[in-house]
matplotlib code that plots the C-alpha trace (Angstrom):
import matplotlib.pyplot as plt

x = [-8.7, -8.0, -4.9, -6.8, -9.2, -6.3, -4.5, -7.6, -8.2, -4.5, -4.0, -7.1, -5.8, -2.5, -4.2, -6.4, -3.3, -1.5, -4.3, -4.8, -1.1, -0.2, -3.2, -2.2, 1.1, -0.7, -2.8, 0.3, 1.8, -1.2, -1.4, 2.3, 2.0, -1.0, 0.3, 3.7, 2.5, 4.2, 7.9, 8.1, 6.0, 6.1, 5.0, 2.1, 1.0, 1.2, -0.6, -3.3, -3.9, -4.1, -6.4, -8.7, -8.0, -5.8, -8.5, -8.2, -5.2, -7.6, -9.9, -11.0, -9.8, -13.1, -13.2, -9.5, -9.9, -12.3, -10.9, -7.3, -8.2, -9.8, -6.8, -4.3, -6.5, -6.4, -2.7, -1.6, -4.0, -2.6, 0.9, 0.2, -1.4, 1.6, 3.9, 1.8, 2.0, 5.8, 5.8, 7.2, 6.8, 6.5, 9.6, 10.0, 13.3, 13.8, 13.2, 10.0, 8.8, 9.4, 7.5, 4.6, 4.5, 4.2, 1.5, -0.5, -1.1, -3.7, -5.7, -5.4, -5.6, -9.3, -10.1, -7.1, -7.5, -11.0, -10.5, -7.4, -9.1, -11.9, -9.4, -7.1, -10.1, -11.3, -7.9, -7.3, -10.7, -10.4, -14.0, -15.8, -16.7, -18.3, -17.6, -21.1, -20.7, -17.3, -18.5, -21.6, -19.6, -17.1, -19.9, -21.8, -18.6, -18.3, -19.7, -17.5, -14.9, -14.4, -14.0, -11.3, -9.2, -5.6, -6.1, -3.2, -0.6, -1.9, -1.4, 2.2, 3.0, 1.6, 3.3, 6.7, 6.2, 4.8, 7.7, 10.1, 7.9, 7.7, 11.2, 12.6, 10.4, 11.4, 15.1, 15.2, 13.2, 15.4, 18.6, 17.3, 16.3, 20.0, 20.6, 19.8, 18.2, 15.7, 15.1, 12.3, 12.4, 11.0, 13.9, 11.8, 12.1, 10.6, 7.9, 10.7, 12.3, 8.9, 8.4, 11.9, 11.5, 8.1, 9.5, 12.3, 9.9, 7.7, 10.6, 12.0, 8.7, 8.4, 11.7, 10.2, 6.7, 7.3, 7.4, 4.4, 2.5, 3.1, 2.0, -1.1, -2.0, -1.7, -3.7, -6.4, -6.9, -6.7, -9.7, -8.2, -6.0, -8.1, -8.0, -5.8, -2.9, -0.6, -3.2, -3.7, -2.0, 0.7, 1.1, 4.7, 5.8, 3.9, 5.1, 8.7, 8.5, 7.2, 9.1, 11.7, 12.5, 12.0, 8.4, 8.1, 9.6, 7.5, 6.0, 8.7, 9.5, 6.0, 6.0, 9.0, 8.0, 4.7, 6.2, 8.2, 5.5, 2.6, 4.3, 5.8, 2.2, 0.9, 3.3, 2.9, -0.8, -0.5, 2.1, 0.1, -3.0, -1.1, 0.7, -2.5, -4.2, -1.2, -1.3, -5.1]
y = [-23.8, -24.4, -22.8, -20.5, -19.2, -18.8, -16.6, -14.5, -13.9, -13.3, -11.0, -9.0, -8.6, -7.4, -4.9, -3.5, -3.0, -1.2, 1.3, 2.2, 2.9, 4.4, 6.4, 9.8, 9.7, 8.3, 11.4, 13.5, 11.6, 12.1, 15.8, 16.3, 14.4, 16.3, 19.8, 21.5, 23.8, 21.8, 22.1, 18.8, 16.1, 18.0, 21.2, 19.4, 17.9, 21.3, 23.2, 20.6, 20.3, 24.1, 24.6, 21.6, 20.1, 17.1, 14.6, 15.8, 13.4, 10.5, 11.8, 9.0, 6.2, 4.3, 3.1, 1.9, 0.3, -2.2, -2.1, -2.5, -5.4, -7.0, -6.1, -7.7, -10.7, -11.1, -10.2, -12.9, -15.4, -14.6, -14.9, -18.3, -19.4, -18.2, -20.2, -23.3, -22.8, -22.6, -25.8, -24.0, -25.6, -23.8, -21.7, -20.1, -19.0, -15.3, -15.8, -17.7, -15.1, -12.4, -14.3, -15.2, -11.6, -10.3, -12.8, -11.5, -8.2, -10.1, -10.6, -7.1, -4.6, -5.1, -4.0, -1.6, 0.6, 1.9, 2.0, 4.2, 6.4, 7.2, 7.6, 10.0, 12.1, 12.3, 13.0, 15.8, 17.5, 20.4, 20.2, 17.3, 14.6, 11.2, 8.0, 8.0, 11.5, 10.8, 7.6, 9.4, 12.2, 9.8, 7.5, 10.5, 11.6, 8.4, 5.3, 2.2, 3.7, 6.5, 4.0, 2.1, 5.2, 4.3, 0.5, -0.3, 1.7, 0.4, -3.2, -2.4, -0.7, -3.5, -6.3, -4.6, -3.5, -6.9, -8.8, -6.7, -6.7, -10.4, -11.1, -8.6, -9.9, -13.5, -12.7, -10.3, -12.6, -15.6, -13.7, -12.2, -15.6, -16.4, -13.5, -14.5, -11.1, -11.7, -15.4, -17.0, -20.1, -22.1, -21.2, -18.8, -15.1, -13.5, -10.8, -8.3, -9.9, -9.9, -6.2, -5.5, -7.6, -6.0, -2.5, -3.4, -4.9, -1.8, 0.5, -1.5, -2.2, 1.6, 1.8, 0.5, 1.8, 5.5, 6.8, 4.8, 5.7, 9.4, 9.3, 7.2, 9.8, 12.7, 10.9, 9.9, 13.3, 15.6, 15.2, 17.3, 14.4, 12.8, 9.5, 6.6, 6.9, 7.2, 8.8, 12.4, 14.0, 11.6, 12.2, 11.3, 13.6, 16.5, 16.1, 15.6, 18.7, 20.8, 19.6, 17.1, 14.1, 16.1, 16.3, 12.6, 11.9, 14.5, 13.0, 10.4, 11.6, 10.8, 7.5, 6.2, 7.6, 5.7, 2.5, 1.6, 1.5, 0.6, -2.5, -3.6, -3.5, -5.3, -8.3, -8.3, -8.7, -11.3, -13.5, -13.2, -14.7, -17.3, -18.5, -18.5, -20.7, -23.0, -23.7, -23.9]
z = [9.9, 6.2, 4.6, 2.3, 5.0, 7.3, 4.8, 4.2, 7.9, 8.8, 5.8, 6.7, 10.2, 8.8, 6.5, 9.3, 11.5, 8.7, 8.1, 11.8, 12.2, 8.8, 7.5, 8.8, 7.0, 3.9, 3.9, 4.1, 1.2, -1.0, -0.3, -1.0, -4.3, -5.4, -4.6, -4.4, -1.6, 1.2, 2.1, 4.0, 5.6, 8.9, 7.2, 5.7, 9.1, 10.8, 8.0, 7.6, 11.4, 11.8, 8.9, 9.3, 12.7, 13.6, 12.7, 9.1, 8.9, 9.4, 6.6, 4.4, 6.7, 7.2, 3.6, 3.4, 6.8, 5.2, 1.7, 2.8, 5.0, 2.0, -0.2, 2.1, 2.6, -1.1, -1.3, 1.1, -0.5, -3.9, -2.5, -1.1, -4.4, -6.3, -4.0, -4.7, -8.4, -8.1, -6.1, -3.0, 0.4, 3.7, 3.3, -0.1, -1.6, -2.2, -5.9, -5.3, -2.9, -5.5, -8.2, -5.9, -4.7, -8.3, -9.0, -6.0, -7.8, -10.0, -6.8, -5.4, -8.2, -9.1, -5.5, -4.9, -8.0, -7.4, -3.6, -4.0, -6.5, -4.0, -1.1, -3.0, -4.1, -0.4, 1.0, -1.5, -0.7, 1.7, 3.1, 4.7, 2.2, 2.7, 0.9, -0.6, -1.9, -3.4, -5.0, -6.4, -7.9, -9.5, -10.8, -12.3, -14.1, -16.1, -14.5, -14.4, -16.7, -14.2, -11.3, -13.2, -13.8, -13.2, -13.2, -15.5, -13.6, -10.3, -11.6, -12.7, -9.4, -7.3, -9.2, -8.9, -5.3, -4.1, -5.7, -3.7, -0.6, -0.1, -1.2, 1.3, 4.1, 3.5, 3.3, 6.3, 8.5, 7.6, 8.3, 11.6, 12.8, 13.0, 15.4, 19.0, 19.8, 17.0, 17.4, 19.4, 21.5, 18.6, 16.3, 14.2, 14.1, 17.2, 16.9, 17.2, 14.1, 12.4, 13.1, 11.8, 8.7, 8.0, 8.4, 5.9, 3.4, 3.7, 2.9, 0.1, -1.7, -2.4, -4.2, -7.5, -6.7, -5.9, -9.5, -10.5, -7.4, -7.8, -11.5, -10.5, -7.8, -10.2, -12.9, -10.4, -8.6, -11.7, -13.9, -16.6, -17.7, -20.4, -22.2, -21.1, -18.7, -21.7, -23.9, -25.1, -22.1, -20.8, -17.1, -16.9, -19.7, -18.3, -14.7, -15.9, -18.1, -15.3, -12.2, -13.4, -11.3, -8.1, -9.0, -9.4, -6.0, -4.2, -1.0, -0.6, 2.9, 4.1, 2.2, 4.0, 7.4, 7.0, 5.6, 8.8, 11.4, 9.1, 7.6, 10.9, 12.2, 9.1, 9.3, 13.1, 12.8, 10.0, 11.9, 15.1, 13.4, 11.5, 14.7, 16.6, 13.9, 13.8, 17.6, 17.9]

ax = plt.figure().add_subplot(projection="3d")
ax.plot(x, y, z, "-o")
ax.set_aspect("equal")
plt.show()
């Protein structure tokens, strides 16, 4: 299978694995970011499950299952394209991985921004809502402009996060391959090493992304913010004035709880596909 097609398929498998494992905690993150009515991630899980049933944590999953698979297919393809532009061979340096990762945001944001907008609106809704209904309501409120709400801040978030994401993964997997417990018979990191490197990458990529992700969520779920992201009612200034930095980092607990298993699953699914293609 050609390299580009291989990355698309493997990236899609990684994205699907991530959603299935991580979506419940993503719902918790969105609800905590959008409201200050939850004391902790556990409190949000209990309160949501009691009020709406445990399946409420999977609300809105069908759309990201397809969309996130597409996003990660594009993400890994963009990453590989970035490596080729940098003249990197099979094993990039940490610096090359960071630059190629940032470049991949150009591939993902056109899909990611509207998909996350719909997902956040659906996750925040207290009643049952379908993708079609959420899309129709959003389109009626402003057409294409409404669907692109939050595009610029999503691009900034994804470029920073993906740079850290791939750099951390490359470095961690390389270092773990030197440890016998994490090294396979072929000298590469075993799947245990892949899971560990993926988990580390998932945690570290949120360090630069959390403030931008929080502000993006607030901007996307609150229709009272008008104009551009930094327009007539700047989201950052308003949130900082009301809640301080504590408000910006609301939902962090759920974010990191989700990052470990979700990204371990993502890179596990990705590497399994790549290795299967390489040995076919």
